[in-house]
C-alpha positions in Angstrom: 29.1 -27.6 1.6 29.0 -26.2 5.0 29.9 -22.5 3.7 27.0 -22.9 1.2 24.4 -23.8 3.9 25.7 -21.0 5.8 25.2 -18.8 2.9 21.6 -19.8 2.1 20.7 -19.6 5.4 21.9 -16.0 5.8 20.2 -15.3 2.6 17.2 -16.9 3.8 17.1 -14.7 7.1 17.9 -11.6 5.2 15.2 -12.1 2.7 12.9 -12.6 5.6 14.1 -9.3 6.9 13.5 -7.3 4.1 10.4 -8.3 2.4 8.0 -7.7 5.4 8.9 -4.1 5.3 8.6 -3.9 1.6 5.0 -5.3 2.2 4.2 -2.5 4.7 5.8 0.3 2.8 3.2 3.6 3.0 2.7 5.5 0.2 2.4 9.3 0.4 -0.8 10.7 -1.4 -3.4 13.5 -1.6 -6.9 12.8 -1.7 -8.7 14.1 -4.7 -12.4 13.0 -4.3 -14.5 11.0 -2.0 -17.2 8.9 -2.9 -18.9 7.8 0.6 -21.7 6.5 -1.2 -19.8 3.9 -3.5 -17.0 3.5 -0.5 -14.4 4.8 -3.1 -11.7 7.5 -2.9 -9.6 9.1 -5.5 -5.9 9.6 -4.7 -3.1 11.6 -6.2 -0.5 9.1 -5.4 3.5 8.4 -5.4 4.9 5.2 -6.4 3.5 2.3 -5.3 6.6 0.1 -5.2 4.6 -3.1 -4.0 2.0 -2.9 -6.7 4.7 -1.8 -9.4 2.9 1.4 -10.3 4.1 4.6 -11.1 2.9 7.9 -9.7 -0.6 8.5 -10.8 -4.2 9.5 -9.6 -6.5 6.8 -9.4 -9.8 5.5 -7.5 -9.5 3.0 -4.6 -11.8 0.8 -2.6 -11.6 0.9 1.1 -10.9 -2.3 3.0 -12.6 -0.5 6.4 -15.6 1.9 6.1 -14.4 3.8 8.8 -11.5 5.1 6.6 -14.0 7.1 5.2 -14.2 9.4 8.5 -10.5 10.4 7.9 -10.6 11.0 4.1 -11.3 14.5 3.2 -10.7 16.0 0.0 -7.4 17.8 -0.3 -5.9 15.7 3.1 -2.3 14.7 2.8 -2.3 10.7 3.7 -0.3 7.8 4.0 -1.4 4.7 3.0 -1.0 1.1 2.1 -2.6 -0.3 -0.8 -3.0 -3.7 -2.1 -5.0 -5.8 -4.9 -7.9 -7.5 -3.2 -10.0 -9.8 -5.4 -8.5 -8.0 -8.4 -9.5 -4.7 -7.2 -7.0 -2.2 -5.7 -7.9 -1.4 -2.1 -6.4 0.9 0.8 -5.8 -1.5 3.4 -4.2 0.8 6.2 -4.1 4.5 6.6 -1.9 6.7 8.7 
């Protein structure tokens, strides 16, 4: 029983160390189009592992309007995307 408790504790600590890093994994992409008026950006991106999406081109909303200043067509970016109220949103940008 003691070995089982030790094993479970180790598994919990390991998963706590691994999963936060997955949650903050940046994805590389290229800005294809910026729609400042709508607050949206079209990105050609690599696989979004957190969202279980293959590489593709898609439209995202921005969590912060200040990100628009850093989004220029043709710019190579690294970003984090998430679902926010059912919509795909860029939540962080390098």
